[in-house]
C-alpha positions in Angstrom: -8.5 15.9 -3.6 -7.1 12.4 -3.7 -5.2 11.9 -7.0 -1.8 12.1 -8.5 -2.4 9.5 -11.3 -1.3 9.7 -14.9 -4.2 9.7 -17.3 -2.4 6.9 -19.2 -2.4 4.7 -16.2 -6.3 4.6 -16.1 -6.5 3.6 -12.4 -9.7 2.3 -11.0 -11.6 3.8 -8.0 -15.1 4.3 -6.5 -16.8 7.7 -6.5 -20.1 9.4 -5.8 -21.8 12.7 -6.6 -24.1 14.4 -4.1 -27.3 12.5 -3.6 -26.2 9.6 -5.9 -24.9 6.1 -4.9 -21.3 5.0 -5.1 -20.1 3.4 -8.3 -16.9 2.5 -10.1 -14.9 4.8 -12.2 -11.5 5.3 -13.9 -9.4 8.3 -13.5 -8.7 10.1 -16.8 -6.7 13.3 -16.1 -8.8 15.7 -14.0 -11.9 13.7 -14.6 -13.4 10.3 -13.6 -15.0 8.1 -16.2 -18.4 6.8 -15.0 -17.9 3.1 -16.0 -21.5 2.0 -15.6 -22.7 4.7 -17.9 -19.8 4.6 -20.4 -19.6 0.8 -20.8 -23.2 -0.1 -20.1 -22.2 -2.8 -17.6 -24.0 -3.1 -14.2 -20.9 -4.7 -12.6 -19.6 -1.1 -12.3 -22.8 0.1 -10.5 -21.6 -1.8 -7.3 -20.2 0.3 -4.4 -16.8 -1.4 -4.7 -14.5 -2.8 -7.3 -14.8 -6.3 -5.9 -17.4 -7.7 -8.3 -15.3 -6.5 -11.3 -12.1 -7.7 -9.8 -13.5 -11.2 -9.3 -14.1 -11.6 -13.1 -10.4 -12.3 -13.6 -7.6 -11.2 -16.0 -9.3 -11.8 -19.3 -12.1 -9.4 -18.3 -9.6 -7.0 -16.8 -7.7 -6.8 -20.1 -10.8 -6.5 -22.3 -12.2 -3.8 -20.0 -9.0 -1.8 -20.1 -9.2 -1.6 -23.9 -12.9 -0.5 -23.7 -12.0 2.1 -21.1 -9.3 3.6 -23.4 -11.8 3.9 -26.1 -14.5 5.4 -23.9 -12.1 7.9 -22.3 -11.0 9.0 -25.7 -14.6 9.7 -26.7 -15.0 12.1 -23.8 -18.5 11.0 -22.8 -19.5 10.3 -19.2 -16.6 12.2 -17.8 -17.2 13.9 -14.4 -14.8 16.5 -13.0 -12.9 15.3 -10.0 -13.8 18.4 -8.0 -17.5 17.4 -8.3 -17.1 13.9 -6.7 -16.2 12.2 -3.4 -13.8 9.4 -3.6 -14.3 6.3 -1.4 -12.4 3.2 -0.3 -12.2 1.4 -3.7 -12.5 -2.2 -2.4 -14.2 -4.1 0.3 -11.1 -5.3 2.1 -11.4 -9.0 2.9 -8.1 -9.7 4.7 -5.1 -7.5 5.2 -1.6 -8.9 5.5 1.5 -6.7 5.9 5.0 -8.0 5.0 8.5 -7.0 6.1 10.2 -7.3 2.7 12.9 -4.5 2.8 16.3 -5.7 3.8 17.3 -2.1 4.8 14.2 -1.5 6.8 14.3 -4.9 8.7 18.1 -4.4 9.4 17.5 -0.8 10.7 14.7 -1.8 13.0 16.6 -4.8 14.2 19.5 -2.5 15.2 17.1 -0.1 16.9 14.9 -2.6 18.8 17.6 -5.3 19.5 20.9 -3.4 19.6 22.8 -6.3 21.2 21.7 -8.9 18.7 22.1 -9.6 15.1 19.8 -7.2 13.1 18.0 -9.9 11.2 16.5 -13.0 12.7 17.7 -16.3 11.2 14.5 -16.9 9.3 14.4 -13.5 7.5 16.3 -14.5 4.4 14.4 -17.8 4.1 10.8 -16.5 3.9 8.9 -13.3 3.6 8.1 -12.4 7.2 4.6 -11.0 7.6 1.6 -10.5 10.0 -2.1 -10.2 9.8 -3.6 -6.7 10.3 -7.2 -5.5 10.7 -9.2 -5.1 7.5 -11.7 -3.0 9.4 -9.3 -0.2 10.0 -8.1 0.2 6.4 -9.3 3.7 5.3 -9.2 5.7 2.1 -6.7 8.5 1.5 -7.8 11.8 3.1 -9.3 10.1 6.1 -8.0 11.9 9.3 -6.0 9.6 11.7 -6.7 9.8 15.4 -3.6 9.4 17.6 -4.1 6.1 19.4 -3.8 5.1 23.1 -2.0 2.1 24.3 0.5 0.6 26.8 4.1 2.0 26.2 4.5 0.5 29.0 2.6 3.2 30.9 -0.9 3.8 29.4 -1.5 6.9 27.3 -1.5 8.3 23.8 1.4 7.2 21.7 4.4 9.6 21.8 6.1 8.0 18.8 3.5 8.1 16.0 5.1 7.1 12.7 4.3 6.2 9.1 5.3 3.4 6.9 5.4 4.1 3.1 4.4 0.9 1.4 3.1 -0.7 -1.8 -0.1 -2.7 -1.6 -1.3 -5.5 -3.8 -5.1 -6.1 -4.3 -6.4 -9.6 -5.0 -9.2 -10.1 -7.5 -9.4 -13.9 -8.2 -10.0 -16.1 -5.1 -8.9 -19.6 -4.3 -10.5 -22.5 -2.6 -9.2 -23.9 0.8 -6.1 -25.9 0.2 -5.8 -24.8 -3.5 -2.4 -23.5 -4.6 -2.8 -20.2 -6.6 -1.7 -19.9 -10.2 0.5 -17.2 -11.6 0.7 -13.9 -9.7 -1.0 -12.0 -12.5 -3.9 -14.5 -12.6 -4.9 -13.4 -9.1 -3.6 -9.9 -8.4 -5.6 -7.1 -10.0 -3.4 -4.1 -9.2 -1.4 -2.0 -6.8 -2.1 0.9 -4.5 0.0 3.0 -2.2 -0.3 2.3 1.5 0.6 4.1 4.7 0.6 1.7 7.6 0.6 4.1 10.5 2.6 2.8 13.5 2.8 3.7 17.2 6.4 2.8 17.8 6.4 3.0 21.6 3.4 0.7 21.8 5.0 -1.6 19.2 8.3 -1.8 21.1 6.5 -2.8 24.3 4.2 -5.5 22.8 5.9 -7.0 19.8 7.9 -9.8 21.6 7.1 -12.6 21.3 4.1 -12.5 18.8 4.9 -9.4 16.7 2.9 -6.3 15.8 -0.6 -5.9 17.2 -2.1 -2.7 18.7 0.9 -0.6 17.6 -0.3 -1.1 14.0 -3.9 -2.0 13.9 -5.5 1.4 14.6 -5.2 2.7 11.0 -3.9 1.8 7.6 -4.4 4.3 4.8 -4.7 3.4 1.1 -5.0 5.4 -2.1 -8.4 6.0 -3.6 -7.0 4.6 -6.9 -5.8 1.1 -7.8 -3.4 0.9 -10.8 -3.9 -2.3 -12.8 -0.9 -4.5 -13.2 -1.0 -4.0 -17.0 -0.2 -0.4 -16.5 3.1 -1.3 -14.8 4.6 -3.4 -17.7 7.4 -0.9 -18.3 8.2 -0.8 -14.6 8.8 -4.6 -14.2 12.4 -5.6 -13.4 14.3 -8.6 -12.0 14.0 -9.0 -8.3 16.9 -8.4 -6.0 19.4 -11.3 -5.8 18.7 -13.6 -2.9 21.1 -15.6 -0.7 20.5 -18.3 0.3 18.4 -19.6 -2.6 14.7 -19.6 -1.5 12.7 -22.8 -1.1 11.2 -24.2 -4.3 7.8 -22.7 -3.8 9.4 -19.2 -3.4 11.5 -19.3 -6.5 10.7 -16.6 -9.0 9.5 -17.5 -12.5 8.8 -14.0 -13.8 10.0 -10.4 -13.3 7.9 -9.0 -10.5 10.4 -6.5 -9.1 9.0 -3.0 -9.8 11.0 0.1 -10.6 9.0 2.5 -8.5 10.3 5.5 -6.5 8.2 6.5 -3.6 8.2 10.1 -2.2 7.3 10.8 1.4 6.1 14.4 2.2 5.6 15.8 5.7 3.5 18.9 5.6 4.4 19.4 1.9 8.2 18.9 2.4 9.9 15.9 0.9 11.7 14.0 3.6 12.6 10.8 1.7 12.4 9.1 -1.7 12.7 5.3 -1.1 13.2 3.0 -4.1 10.8 0.0 -4.3 13.0 -1.9 -6.8 15.5 -2.7 -4.0 13.0 -4.7 -2.0 14.4 -8.1 -1.1 11.1 -10.1 -1.4 8.9 -9.6 -4.5 5.1 -9.7 -4.4 4.8 -13.0 -6.2 6.9 -14.5 -3.4 4.7 -12.9 -0.8 1.6 -14.3 -2.5 3.2 -17.8 -2.7 4.2 -17.7 1.0 0.9 -16.5 2.4 -1.0 -19.4 0.7 1.5 -22.3 1.0 -0.2 -23.6 4.1 -3.6 -23.9 2.3 -4.9 -20.5 3.3 -7.4 -19.0 0.8 -7.3 -15.9 -1.3 -10.4 -13.8 -1.3 -11.5 -11.1 -3.6 -10.5 -7.8 -1.9 -7.6 -9.3 0.0 -4.9 -6.6 0.5 -1.3 -7.5 1.1 1.4 -4.9 1.5 5.2 -4.9 1.1 6.0 -3.4 4.5 8.1 -0.2 4.7 9.9 0.6 1.5 13.4 1.7 2.5 16.7 2.1 0.6 20.2 3.1 1.5 19.8 6.6 2.9 16.2 6.8 1.9 14.0 5.4 4.7 10.3 5.0 4.4 9.6 5.6 8.1 10.5 8.3 10.7 11.9 5.8 13.1 14.7 5.1 10.6 15.0 8.7 9.5 15.6 9.9 13.1 17.0 6.7 14.5 14.1 6.3 17.0 14.2 10.0 17.8 17.9 10.2 18.7 18.8 12.1 15.5 16.2 14.7 14.7 16.0 16.2 11.3 15.5 19.9 10.6 12.2 20.7 8.8 11.8 23.6 6.3 10.5 25.8 9.1 13.8 25.3 11.1 12.3 23.1 13.8 13.9 19.8 14.9 11.5 17.0 14.1 11.3 13.3 15.2 7.9 11.6 15.2 4.5 12.9 14.1 2.8 15.8 15.8 -0.9 16.6 15.9 -1.9 18.4 12.8 0.9 16.9 10.6 -0.1 15.8 7.1 1.8 12.9 5.5 1.5 12.3 1.8 3.1 9.4 -0.1 3.3 9.4 -3.9 5.1 7.1 -6.4 6.5 7.3 -10.0 7.8 4.8 -12.4 9.3 4.8 -15.9 7.0 5.7 -18.7 5.4 8.6 -16.9 3.5 6.3 -14.4 2.2 8.0 -11.3 0.3 6.1 -8.7 -2.6 7.7 -6.8 -1.4 9.4 -3.7 -2.2 8.3 -0.1 -2.5 11.1 2.4 -3.6 11.6 6.0 -3.6 14.2 8.7 -3.0 13.4 12.4 -5.8 14.4 14.9 -5.2 14.7 18.7 -6.0 11.7 20.9 -9.4 11.7 22.5 
């Protein structure tokens, strides 16, 4: 069962019972609150959260208070083991950033060992790329090992994970319109695993960056935690040198004191800290719209791999591209993912906050 959320967080998702249509719900412990029934609002009868997210922050805050009251009454609660959880949003666009200094430096050393680890632009802007919205899948969806050039053609031999934090846009903008404050547009956060085929990526990424090595699958949690639930987790962002351009300068604390946990077949292999990320999500939002690009309800943008000193969020870093295997609990030396492996990413924050997990199991290539 997808889960892992704290009842106090009241994260939003989409569920169904056998023979019934999908609709919006909020997780309350081991139950899901049927929002359409509990609040009497048809916006929650939609098969995604998009119509609700488009209403904006005033509606989000008012609804959160109503949800607390409804959850406390105990009506319209459905046991989680009686429902199926679905992709909570209709993903409009998907953007993945590269916001961890440690991760970017490590991959620079691995892929370009005779060059400086960071490209000259990295400290001046949040580097990112556009992914494929159509291959974003909900936690629990099996992941098929992809084929590609590496440079010979065949199934990837270096299937990897990227433990990330994703941000979900609710309020859109018009073409050429600058967005307002971060919290006026972003509804909430969700855990992301941006699966990666490192051998395909290494062959194709110069000169235009990630493509087929990333686009085959991106897993997200079934639960979106609203920004209001993360108030106690907000911290100052990491110091930046040089000073960013004016449009990238921070005006609020949008660093987040989250600790991710990466499990491989139930064994914890890393616990990367999100608070050490170099670029904060408000800066990511500002950068991806500065050229006039629009925001759309359901846009998903992710942080890129969350890595800290000694706590990497990917296997390519943990094993230094396979050159330094780690010993699993069963005594085997491991590098990249094998068929049948299950990867689960969870996260916690001060105040007992737990984000909904994101999990996936690797299936053999066809």
